[in-house]
py3Dmol code that shows the C-alpha trace and the ligand (Angstrom):
import py3Dmol

protein = """\
ATOM      1  CA  UNK A   1      72.717  86.739  56.471  1.00  0.00           C
ATOM      2  CA  UNK A   2      73.653  88.169  59.781  1.00  0.00           C
ATOM      3  CA  UNK A   3      76.911  90.381  59.833  1.00  0.00           C
ATOM      4  CA  UNK A   4      77.109  91.561  63.439  1.00  0.00           C
ATOM      5  CA  UNK A   5      76.640  90.460  66.775  1.00  0.00           C
ATOM      6  CA  UNK A   6      75.852  93.538  68.981  1.00  0.00           C
ATOM      7  CA  UNK A   7      73.039  92.805  71.416  1.00  0.00           C
ATOM      8  CA  UNK A   8      71.522  89.355  72.502  1.00  0.00           C
ATOM      9  CA  UNK A   9      68.155  91.382  71.912  1.00  0.00           C
ATOM     10  CA  UNK A  10      68.896  91.112  68.250  1.00  0.00           C
ATOM     11  CA  UNK A  11      69.011  87.338  68.178  1.00  0.00           C
ATOM     12  CA  UNK A  12      65.717  85.394  67.563  1.00  0.00           C
ATOM     13  CA  UNK A  13      64.967  82.046  69.166  1.00  0.00           C
ATOM     14  CA  UNK A  14      65.821  80.372  65.675  1.00  0.00           C
ATOM     15  CA  UNK A  15      69.251  82.144  65.907  1.00  0.00           C
ATOM     16  CA  UNK A  16      69.915  81.179  69.340  1.00  0.00           C
ATOM     17  CA  UNK A  17      69.153  77.317  68.423  1.00  0.00           C
ATOM     18  CA  UNK A  18      71.372  77.608  65.328  1.00  0.00           C
ATOM     19  CA  UNK A  19      74.148  78.710  67.355  1.00  0.00           C
ATOM     20  CA  UNK A  20      73.616  76.009  70.022  1.00  0.00           C
ATOM     21  CA  UNK A  21      73.333  73.296  67.361  1.00  0.00           C
ATOM     22  CA  UNK A  22      76.579  74.426  65.642  1.00  0.00           C
ATOM     23  CA  UNK A  23      78.409  74.494  69.104  1.00  0.00           C
ATOM     24  CA  UNK A  24      77.152  71.020  70.003  1.00  0.00           C
ATOM     25  CA  UNK A  25      77.838  69.648  66.522  1.00  0.00           C
ATOM     26  CA  UNK A  26      81.407  70.475  65.852  1.00  0.00           C
ATOM     27  CA  UNK A  27      82.488  71.555  69.491  1.00  0.00           C
ATOM     28  CA  UNK A  28      84.462  74.344  68.236  1.00  0.00           C
ATOM     29  CA  UNK A  29      86.550  72.689  65.429  1.00  0.00           C
ATOM     30  CA  UNK A  30      86.392  72.910  61.751  1.00  0.00           C
ATOM     31  CA  UNK A  31      87.961  74.996  58.902  1.00  0.00           C
ATOM     32  CA  UNK A  32      85.114  77.362  58.263  1.00  0.00           C
ATOM     33  CA  UNK A  33      87.364  80.445  58.785  1.00  0.00           C
ATOM     34  CA  UNK A  34      90.416  79.205  56.862  1.00  0.00           C
ATOM     35  CA  UNK A  35      92.001  82.347  54.940  1.00  0.00           C
ATOM     36  CA  UNK A  36      90.062  84.842  57.110  1.00  0.00           C
ATOM     37  CA  UNK A  37      91.501  87.196  59.682  1.00  0.00           C
ATOM     38  CA  UNK A  38      90.016  87.812  63.178  1.00  0.00           C
ATOM     39  CA  UNK A  39      91.346  90.679  65.210  1.00  0.00           C
ATOM     40  CA  UNK A  40      90.587  90.867  69.005  1.00  0.00           C
ATOM     41  CA  UNK A  41      90.388  94.785  69.872  1.00  0.00           C
ATOM     42  CA  UNK A  42      90.112  94.959  73.604  1.00  0.00           C
ATOM     43  CA  UNK A  43      90.169  98.283  75.193  1.00  0.00           C
ATOM     44  CA  UNK A  44      89.464  96.803  78.640  1.00  0.00           C
ATOM     45  CA  UNK A  45      91.070  93.790  80.331  1.00  0.00           C
ATOM     46  CA  UNK A  46      89.901  90.299  79.744  1.00  0.00           C
ATOM     47  CA  UNK A  47      90.816  86.789  80.486  1.00  0.00           C
ATOM     48  CA  UNK A  48      87.979  84.576  79.426  1.00  0.00           C
ATOM     49  CA  UNK A  49      86.424  86.306  76.380  1.00  0.00           C
ATOM     50  CA  UNK A  50      89.662  87.362  74.688  1.00  0.00           C
ATOM     51  CA  UNK A  51      91.431  83.774  75.066  1.00  0.00           C
ATOM     52  CA  UNK A  52      88.287  81.981  74.092  1.00  0.00           C
ATOM     53  CA  UNK A  53      87.737  84.079  71.064  1.00  0.00           C
ATOM     54  CA  UNK A  54      91.278  83.475  70.075  1.00  0.00           C
ATOM     55  CA  UNK A  55      91.102  79.690  70.621  1.00  0.00           C
ATOM     56  CA  UNK A  56      87.689  79.519  68.871  1.00  0.00           C
ATOM     57  CA  UNK A  57      89.025  81.483  65.886  1.00  0.00           C
ATOM     58  CA  UNK A  58      92.238  79.356  65.533  1.00  0.00           C
ATOM     59  CA  UNK A  59      90.312  76.108  65.818  1.00  0.00           C
ATOM     60  CA  UNK A  60      88.288  77.176  62.797  1.00  0.00           C
ATOM     61  CA  UNK A  61      91.525  78.110  60.822  1.00  0.00           C
ATOM     62  CA  UNK A  62      91.637  81.764  60.983  1.00  0.00           C
ATOM     63  CA  UNK A  63      94.510  83.990  61.306  1.00  0.00           C
ATOM     64  CA  UNK A  64      94.142  85.724  64.765  1.00  0.00           C
ATOM     65  CA  UNK A  65      95.684  89.061  65.709  1.00  0.00           C
ATOM     66  CA  UNK A  66      95.356  90.162  69.389  1.00  0.00           C
ATOM     67  CA  UNK A  67      95.643  93.904  69.005  1.00  0.00           C
ATOM     68  CA  UNK A  68      97.578  95.365  71.865  1.00  0.00           C
ATOM     69  CA  UNK A  69      96.044  98.844  72.660  1.00  0.00           C
ATOM     70  CA  UNK A  70      98.813  99.680  75.194  1.00  0.00           C
ATOM     71  CA  UNK A  71     101.630  99.396  72.585  1.00  0.00           C
ATOM     72  CA  UNK A  72      99.750 100.645  69.511  1.00  0.00           C
ATOM     73  CA  UNK A  73      99.188 104.129  68.061  1.00  0.00           C
ATOM     74  CA  UNK A  74      96.206 104.529  70.440  1.00  0.00           C
ATOM     75  CA  UNK A  75      98.962 105.686  72.783  1.00  0.00           C
ATOM     76  CA  UNK A  76     100.043 108.544  70.417  1.00  0.00           C
ATOM     77  CA  UNK A  77      96.290 109.611  70.232  1.00  0.00           C
ATOM     78  CA  UNK A  78      95.216 107.743  67.450  1.00  0.00           C
ATOM     79  CA  UNK A  79      91.262 107.866  67.278  1.00  0.00           C
ATOM     80  CA  UNK A  80      89.063 104.757  67.343  1.00  0.00           C
ATOM     81  CA  UNK A  81      87.687 105.317  63.625  1.00  0.00           C
ATOM     82  CA  UNK A  82      91.280 105.418  62.368  1.00  0.00           C
ATOM     83  CA  UNK A  83      92.391 102.250  64.413  1.00  0.00           C
ATOM     84  CA  UNK A  84      89.461 100.223  63.247  1.00  0.00           C
ATOM     85  CA  UNK A  85      89.671 101.205  59.577  1.00  0.00           C
ATOM     86  CA  UNK A  86      93.389 100.633  59.584  1.00  0.00           C
ATOM     87  CA  UNK A  87      92.670  97.134  60.917  1.00  0.00           C
ATOM     88  CA  UNK A  88      90.262  96.556  58.110  1.00  0.00           C
ATOM     89  CA  UNK A  89      92.828  97.833  55.504  1.00  0.00           C
ATOM     90  CA  UNK A  90      95.033  95.071  56.913  1.00  0.00           C
ATOM     91  CA  UNK A  91      92.799  92.482  56.054  1.00  0.00           C
ATOM     92  CA  UNK A  92      90.389  92.062  59.149  1.00  0.00           C
ATOM     93  CA  UNK A  93      87.211  90.106  58.368  1.00  0.00           C
ATOM     94  CA  UNK A  94      86.002  90.097  62.003  1.00  0.00           C
ATOM     95  CA  UNK A  95      86.436  92.749  64.709  1.00  0.00           C
ATOM     96  CA  UNK A  96      85.931  91.550  68.177  1.00  0.00           C
ATOM     97  CA  UNK A  97      85.431  94.838  70.314  1.00  0.00           C
ATOM     98  CA  UNK A  98      85.480  95.260  73.839  1.00  0.00           C
ATOM     99  CA  UNK A  99      85.445  98.861  75.077  1.00  0.00           C
ATOM    100  CA  UNK A 100      84.404 100.751  78.337  1.00  0.00           C
ATOM    101  CA  UNK A 101      81.916 102.907  76.621  1.00  0.00           C
ATOM    102  CA  UNK A 102      78.548 101.954  75.656  1.00  0.00           C
ATOM    103  CA  UNK A 103      77.558 101.625  72.003  1.00  0.00           C
ATOM    104  CA  UNK A 104      81.116 101.448  70.502  1.00  0.00           C
ATOM    105  CA  UNK A 105      80.620  98.254  68.834  1.00  0.00           C
ATOM    106  CA  UNK A 106      77.619  99.487  67.193  1.00  0.00           C
ATOM    107  CA  UNK A 107      79.502 102.902  66.343  1.00  0.00           C
ATOM    108  CA  UNK A 108      82.408 100.644  64.751  1.00  0.00           C
ATOM    109  CA  UNK A 109      79.794  99.056  62.384  1.00  0.00           C
ATOM    110  CA  UNK A 110      79.357 102.506  60.697  1.00  0.00           C
ATOM    111  CA  UNK A 111      82.827 102.725  59.781  1.00  0.00           C
ATOM    112  CA  UNK A 112      83.900  99.334  58.542  1.00  0.00           C
ATOM    113  CA  UNK A 113      82.494  96.575  56.178  1.00  0.00           C
ATOM    114  CA  UNK A 114      83.705  93.693  58.032  1.00  0.00           C
ATOM    115  CA  UNK A 115      81.604  91.872  60.810  1.00  0.00           C
ATOM    116  CA  UNK A 116      81.663  93.104  64.278  1.00  0.00           C
ATOM    117  CA  UNK A 117      81.073  91.194  67.554  1.00  0.00           C
ATOM    118  CA  UNK A 118      80.448  93.010  70.811  1.00  0.00           C
ATOM    119  CA  UNK A 119      82.643  91.432  73.413  1.00  0.00           C
ATOM    120  CA  UNK A 120      81.434  93.927  76.143  1.00  0.00           C
ATOM    121  CA  UNK A 121      80.527  97.648  75.919  1.00  0.00           C
ATOM    122  CA  UNK A 122      80.797  99.461  79.149  1.00  0.00           C
ATOM    123  CA  UNK A 123      77.496  98.543  81.227  1.00  0.00           C
ATOM    124  CA  UNK A 124      75.406  97.840  78.090  1.00  0.00           C
ATOM    125  CA  UNK A 125      75.820  94.467  76.715  1.00  0.00           C
ATOM    126  CA  UNK A 126      78.057  91.104  76.512  1.00  0.00           C
ATOM    127  CA  UNK A 127      75.992  88.882  74.155  1.00  0.00           C
ATOM    128  CA  UNK A 128      78.333  85.997  73.798  1.00  0.00           C
ATOM    129  CA  UNK A 129      78.480  85.770  77.367  1.00  0.00           C
ATOM    130  CA  UNK A 130      74.558  85.257  77.537  1.00  0.00           C
ATOM    131  CA  UNK A 131      74.999  82.614  74.665  1.00  0.00           C
ATOM    132  CA  UNK A 132      77.554  80.763  76.644  1.00  0.00           C
ATOM    133  CA  UNK A 133      75.403  80.985  79.924  1.00  0.00           C
ATOM    134  CA  UNK A 134      72.289  79.678  78.156  1.00  0.00           C
ATOM    135  CA  UNK A 135      74.128  76.832  76.461  1.00  0.00           C
ATOM    136  CA  UNK A 136      75.562  75.839  79.891  1.00  0.00           C
ATOM    137  CA  UNK A 137      72.282  75.946  81.512  1.00  0.00           C
ATOM    138  CA  UNK A 138      70.807  73.978  78.576  1.00  0.00           C
ATOM    139  CA  UNK A 139      73.464  71.392  78.832  1.00  0.00           C
ATOM    140  CA  UNK A 140      72.715  71.079  82.595  1.00  0.00           C
ATOM    141  CA  UNK A 141      68.864  70.778  82.446  1.00  0.00           C
ATOM    142  CA  UNK A 142      68.219  69.772  78.923  1.00  0.00           C
ATOM    143  CA  UNK A 143      65.872  72.649  78.367  1.00  0.00           C
ATOM    144  CA  UNK A 144      65.654  76.516  78.996  1.00  0.00           C
ATOM    145  CA  UNK A 145      61.914  77.193  78.857  1.00  0.00           C
ATOM    146  CA  UNK A 146      60.198  77.470  82.310  1.00  0.00           C
ATOM    147  CA  UNK A 147      63.547  77.593  84.356  1.00  0.00           C
ATOM    148  CA  UNK A 148      63.556  80.284  87.086  1.00  0.00           C
ATOM    149  CA  UNK A 149      66.883  82.055  87.118  1.00  0.00           C
ATOM    150  CA  UNK A 150      67.878  84.540  89.918  1.00  0.00           C
ATOM    151  CA  UNK A 151      70.310  87.240  88.425  1.00  0.00           C
ATOM    152  CA  UNK A 152      71.903  88.422  91.703  1.00  0.00           C
ATOM    153  CA  UNK A 153      74.046  91.415  92.777  1.00  0.00           C
ATOM    154  CA  UNK A 154      75.311  94.390  90.893  1.00  0.00           C
ATOM    155  CA  UNK A 155      72.635  94.517  88.085  1.00  0.00           C
ATOM    156  CA  UNK A 156      73.007  98.216  87.692  1.00  0.00           C
ATOM    157  CA  UNK A 157      76.696  98.047  86.370  1.00  0.00           C
ATOM    158  CA  UNK A 158      76.335  94.689  84.702  1.00  0.00           C
ATOM    159  CA  UNK A 159      76.369  94.039  80.832  1.00  0.00           C
ATOM    160  CA  UNK A 160      76.201  90.372  81.590  1.00  0.00           C
ATOM    161  CA  UNK A 161      72.945  90.891  83.426  1.00  0.00           C
ATOM    162  CA  UNK A 162      71.421  92.720  80.415  1.00  0.00           C
ATOM    163  CA  UNK A 163      72.332  90.361  77.749  1.00  0.00           C
ATOM    164  CA  UNK A 164      71.552  87.453  79.954  1.00  0.00           C
ATOM    165  CA  UNK A 165      68.048  88.988  80.844  1.00  0.00           C
ATOM    166  CA  UNK A 166      67.103  89.542  77.057  1.00  0.00           C
ATOM    167  CA  UNK A 167      68.438  86.073  76.042  1.00  0.00           C
ATOM    168  CA  UNK A 168      66.300  84.409  78.921  1.00  0.00           C
ATOM    169  CA  UNK A 169      63.261  86.135  77.883  1.00  0.00           C
ATOM    170  CA  UNK A 170      63.787  84.862  74.100  1.00  0.00           C
ATOM    171  CA  UNK A 171      63.785  81.231  75.303  1.00  0.00           C
ATOM    172  CA  UNK A 172      60.919  81.438  77.661  1.00  0.00           C
ATOM    173  CA  UNK A 173      62.738  81.255  81.007  1.00  0.00           C
ATOM    174  CA  UNK A 174      61.979  83.516  83.967  1.00  0.00           C
ATOM    175  CA  UNK A 175      64.482  85.944  85.508  1.00  0.00           C
ATOM    176  CA  UNK A 176      64.345  87.784  88.788  1.00  0.00           C
ATOM    177  CA  UNK A 177      66.765  90.599  89.508  1.00  0.00           C
ATOM    178  CA  UNK A 178      67.875  90.389  93.022  1.00  0.00           C
ATOM    179  CA  UNK A 179      70.332  92.894  94.720  1.00  0.00           C
ATOM    180  CA  UNK A 180      70.462  96.090  96.858  1.00  0.00           C
ATOM    181  CA  UNK A 181      67.988  98.717  95.994  1.00  0.00           C
ATOM    182  CA  UNK A 182      70.704 101.212  94.347  1.00  0.00           C
ATOM    183  CA  UNK A 183      72.012  98.344  92.149  1.00  0.00           C
ATOM    184  CA  UNK A 184      68.783  96.831  90.953  1.00  0.00           C
ATOM    185  CA  UNK A 185      66.103  99.669  90.940  1.00  0.00           C
ATOM    186  CA  UNK A 186      67.260 101.254  87.929  1.00  0.00           C
ATOM    187  CA  UNK A 187      66.546  98.160  85.676  1.00  0.00           C
ATOM    188  CA  UNK A 188      63.016  97.422  84.241  1.00  0.00           C
ATOM    189  CA  UNK A 189      61.938  93.809  84.691  1.00  0.00           C
ATOM    190  CA  UNK A 190      58.979  91.621  85.533  1.00  0.00           C
ATOM    191  CA  UNK A 191      60.187  90.979  88.870  1.00  0.00           C
ATOM    192  CA  UNK A 192      62.896  92.612  91.035  1.00  0.00           C
ATOM    193  CA  UNK A 193      63.672  91.774  94.665  1.00  0.00           C
ATOM    194  CA  UNK A 194      65.736  93.259  97.312  1.00  0.00           C
ATOM    195  CA  UNK A 195      66.030  90.165  99.357  1.00  0.00           C
ATOM    196  CA  UNK A 196      68.287  87.094  98.311  1.00  0.00           C
ATOM    197  CA  UNK A 197      67.396  84.536 101.147  1.00  0.00           C
ATOM    198  CA  UNK A 198      63.592  84.476 100.418  1.00  0.00           C
ATOM    199  CA  UNK A 199      64.183  83.939  96.749  1.00  0.00           C
ATOM    200  CA  UNK A 200      66.857  80.973  96.990  1.00  0.00           C
ATOM    201  CA  UNK A 201      64.506  78.061  97.603  1.00  0.00           C
ATOM    202  CA  UNK A 202      62.534  79.057  94.357  1.00  0.00           C
ATOM    203  CA  UNK A 203      65.485  79.153  91.819  1.00  0.00           C
ATOM    204  CA  UNK A 204      66.687  76.694  89.356  1.00  0.00           C
ATOM    205  CA  UNK A 205      69.821  78.777  88.514  1.00  0.00           C
ATOM    206  CA  UNK A 206      71.403  81.077  91.125  1.00  0.00           C
ATOM    207  CA  UNK A 207      73.559  83.441  88.781  1.00  0.00           C
ATOM    208  CA  UNK A 208      75.976  85.683  90.804  1.00  0.00           C
ATOM    209  CA  UNK A 209      77.114  88.928  89.277  1.00  0.00           C
ATOM    210  CA  UNK A 210      80.656  90.442  90.132  1.00  0.00           C
ATOM    211  CA  UNK A 211      80.331  93.532  92.218  1.00  0.00           C
ATOM    212  CA  UNK A 212      81.983  96.119  89.516  1.00  0.00           C
ATOM    213  CA  UNK A 213      84.052  98.291  91.850  1.00  0.00           C
ATOM    214  CA  UNK A 214      85.975  99.772  88.952  1.00  0.00           C
ATOM    215  CA  UNK A 215      82.597 101.280  87.393  1.00  0.00           C
ATOM    216  CA  UNK A 216      81.674 102.801  90.644  1.00  0.00           C
ATOM    217  CA  UNK A 217      82.043 106.332  89.201  1.00  0.00           C
ATOM    218  CA  UNK A 218      78.736 105.603  87.425  1.00  0.00           C
ATOM    219  CA  UNK A 219      76.812 105.814  90.602  1.00  0.00           C
ATOM    220  CA  UNK A 220      76.619 108.320  93.213  1.00  0.00           C
ATOM    221  CA  UNK A 221      77.684 106.381  96.246  1.00  0.00           C
ATOM    222  CA  UNK A 222      81.368 104.961  96.442  1.00  0.00           C
ATOM    223  CA  UNK A 223      81.805 101.619  97.966  1.00  0.00           C
ATOM    224  CA  UNK A 224      83.624 101.972 101.224  1.00  0.00           C
ATOM    225  CA  UNK A 225      85.297  98.923 102.880  1.00  0.00           C
ATOM    226  CA  UNK A 226      82.365  98.882 105.332  1.00  0.00           C
ATOM    227  CA  UNK A 227      79.745  98.845 102.472  1.00  0.00           C
ATOM    228  CA  UNK A 228      81.701  96.077 100.546  1.00  0.00           C
ATOM    229  CA  UNK A 229      81.428  94.031 104.029  1.00  0.00           C
ATOM    230  CA  UNK A 230      77.706  94.922 104.376  1.00  0.00           C
ATOM    231  CA  UNK A 231      77.170  93.839 100.610  1.00  0.00           C
ATOM    232  CA  UNK A 232      78.659  90.612 101.277  1.00  0.00           C
ATOM    233  CA  UNK A 233      76.748  90.013 104.392  1.00  0.00           C
ATOM    234  CA  UNK A 234      73.450  90.616 102.760  1.00  0.00           C
ATOM    235  CA  UNK A 235      73.868  89.342  99.042  1.00  0.00           C
ATOM    236  CA  UNK A 236      77.053  87.232  99.225  1.00  0.00           C
ATOM    237  CA  UNK A 237      76.427  83.480  98.291  1.00  0.00           C
ATOM    238  CA  UNK A 238      77.759  81.659 101.392  1.00  0.00           C
ATOM    239  CA  UNK A 239      77.661  77.960 101.930  1.00  0.00           C
ATOM    240  CA  UNK A 240      74.633  78.553 104.469  1.00  0.00           C
ATOM    241  CA  UNK A 241      72.798  80.440 101.478  1.00  0.00           C
ATOM    242  CA  UNK A 242      73.613  77.852  99.004  1.00  0.00           C
ATOM    243  CA  UNK A 243      72.196  75.263 101.250  1.00  0.00           C
ATOM    244  CA  UNK A 244      68.777  77.022 100.847  1.00  0.00           C
ATOM    245  CA  UNK A 245      68.729  76.507  97.170  1.00  0.00           C
ATOM    246  CA  UNK A 246      66.691  73.379  95.951  1.00  0.00           C
ATOM    247  CA  UNK A 247      68.886  70.274  95.377  1.00  0.00           C
ATOM    248  CA  UNK A 248      68.809  70.407  91.801  1.00  0.00           C
ATOM    249  CA  UNK A 249      69.900  74.119  91.399  1.00  0.00           C
ATOM    250  CA  UNK A 250      73.089  75.211  89.838  1.00  0.00           C
ATOM    251  CA  UNK A 251      75.380  78.112  90.648  1.00  0.00           C
ATOM    252  CA  UNK A 252      76.842  80.389  87.998  1.00  0.00           C
ATOM    253  CA  UNK A 253      79.087  83.488  87.692  1.00  0.00           C
ATOM    254  CA  UNK A 254      80.516  85.144  84.704  1.00  0.00           C
ATOM    255  CA  UNK A 255      84.010  85.877  86.216  1.00  0.00           C
ATOM    256  CA  UNK A 256      86.191  87.396  87.200  1.00  0.00           C
ATOM    257  CA  UNK A 257      84.990  86.506  90.711  1.00  0.00           C
ATOM    258  CA  UNK A 258      85.442  88.486  93.872  1.00  0.00           C
ATOM    259  CA  UNK A 259      85.794  85.557  95.997  1.00  0.00           C
ATOM    260  CA  UNK A 260      84.465  86.378  99.542  1.00  0.00           C
ATOM    261  CA  UNK A 261      82.521  89.291  98.329  1.00  0.00           C
ATOM    262  CA  UNK A 262      79.634  88.229  96.106  1.00  0.00           C
ATOM    263  CA  UNK A 263      80.465  84.506  96.271  1.00  0.00           C
ATOM    264  CA  UNK A 264      82.675  82.348  98.805  1.00  0.00           C
ATOM    265  CA  UNK A 265      85.212  80.193  97.719  1.00  0.00           C
ATOM    266  CA  UNK A 266      83.862  76.848  98.964  1.00  0.00           C
ATOM    267  CA  UNK A 267      80.622  77.769  97.010  1.00  0.00           C
ATOM    268  CA  UNK A 268      82.245  78.747  93.764  1.00  0.00           C
ATOM    269  CA  UNK A 269      84.383  75.326  93.828  1.00  0.00           C
ATOM    270  CA  UNK A 270      81.395  73.174  94.916  1.00  0.00           C
ATOM    271  CA  UNK A 271      80.014  70.336  92.906  1.00  0.00           C
ATOM    272  CA  UNK A 272      76.803  72.256  92.094  1.00  0.00           C
ATOM    273  CA  UNK A 273      78.938  75.205  90.637  1.00  0.00           C
ATOM    274  CA  UNK A 274      78.999  75.099  86.733  1.00  0.00           C
ATOM    275  CA  UNK A 275      81.447  78.146  86.629  1.00  0.00           C
ATOM    276  CA  UNK A 276      84.222  76.209  84.869  1.00  0.00           C
ATOM    277  CA  UNK A 277      81.679  74.526  82.447  1.00  0.00           C
ATOM    278  CA  UNK A 278      80.731  78.208  81.605  1.00  0.00           C
ATOM    279  CA  UNK A 279      84.322  78.980  80.707  1.00  0.00           C
ATOM    280  CA  UNK A 280      84.874  75.743  78.625  1.00  0.00           C
ATOM    281  CA  UNK A 281      81.658  76.276  76.621  1.00  0.00           C
ATOM    282  CA  UNK A 282      82.768  79.805  75.828  1.00  0.00           C
ATOM    283  CA  UNK A 283      85.055  78.249  73.174  1.00  0.00           C
ATOM    284  CA  UNK A 284      82.510  76.078  71.339  1.00  0.00           C
ATOM    285  CA  UNK A 285      79.742  78.886  71.526  1.00  0.00           C
ATOM    286  CA  UNK A 286      82.038  81.642  70.203  1.00  0.00           C
ATOM    287  CA  UNK A 287      83.320  79.234  67.533  1.00  0.00           C
ATOM    288  CA  UNK A 288      79.515  78.705  66.495  1.00  0.00           C
ATOM    289  CA  UNK A 289      79.171  82.478  66.628  1.00  0.00           C
ATOM    290  CA  UNK A 290      82.131  83.056  64.422  1.00  0.00           C
ATOM    291  CA  UNK A 291      80.810  80.491  61.926  1.00  0.00           C
ATOM    292  CA  UNK A 292      77.417  81.813  61.943  1.00  0.00           C
ATOM    293  CA  UNK A 293      78.311  85.297  61.055  1.00  0.00           C
TER     294      UNK A 293
END
"""
ligand_1 = """\
8
CP
N 83.140 87.126 81.716
C 84.193 88.015 81.357
O 83.643 88.750 80.302
O 85.216 87.650 81.631
P 86.512 88.464 81.114
O 86.508 89.882 81.472
O 87.845 87.776 81.706
O 86.628 88.112 79.608
"""
view = py3Dmol.view(width=600, height=400)
view.addModel(protein, "pdb")
view.setStyle({"model": 0}, {"cartoon": {"style": "trace"}})
view.addModel(ligand_1, "xyz")
view.setStyle({"model": 1}, {"stick": {}})
view.zoomTo()
view.show()
């Protein structure tokens, strides 16, 4: 039995296929979690992940608590260990944890007996995002193995890029990390490129990452207004660049988007963009993860 989901690197190919089969079979509905309590414990903002976990858990019949850190005793100095053990004493069966610090969900597993799902820990991992991304790609192409996926932009700060990279390797797809030298060169990988345009004609999937301006304290150089403009000029997915992709290629983004920086609005909203499918699939895939755990 698997108890936690902390990293997409922990998933076997069989696990991934099980989750996708479950997501496809019941499309996020069933009574698997009747009588169970799921707690969303988010120390960072979220639109998609928190809402889709809430919808998924409710569709499975669970009681759902959206723990509000800003109005809790965390504001009076309660430490993380006391918060999570208190929530478990109140009946939590699953803790869904998002935190700005790397490794916190893993740390929480040492303090509680209930299941823990990593909903994003700093720059480290966001495994359910990777699962919904793969599910969306498979839904579109009918396969994953052999596809070439360009992961473009702020790889250095991206937990989404990490989890996606691990998961793509598991299913036999090829990743290429593309971005400015200072935002990709710290990552290991079979293939890294500092040039977007030369790679576009070879991609099946063009996966644009959010430029994470709020995490810039982790790198030595701040983004100035000029740098943001330069970034967009070299690595932004404009209509002209999107036209360099093969006709069959799709465009993805985990959200939230910086429209006009890493992706132009007319590209994000174009027919080849599957960004809204990613969001919709988040509910079915997260429901499948909850029932699988
Ligand atoms: N992709 C993602 O994690 O979005 P949220 O921050 O809105 O949850």
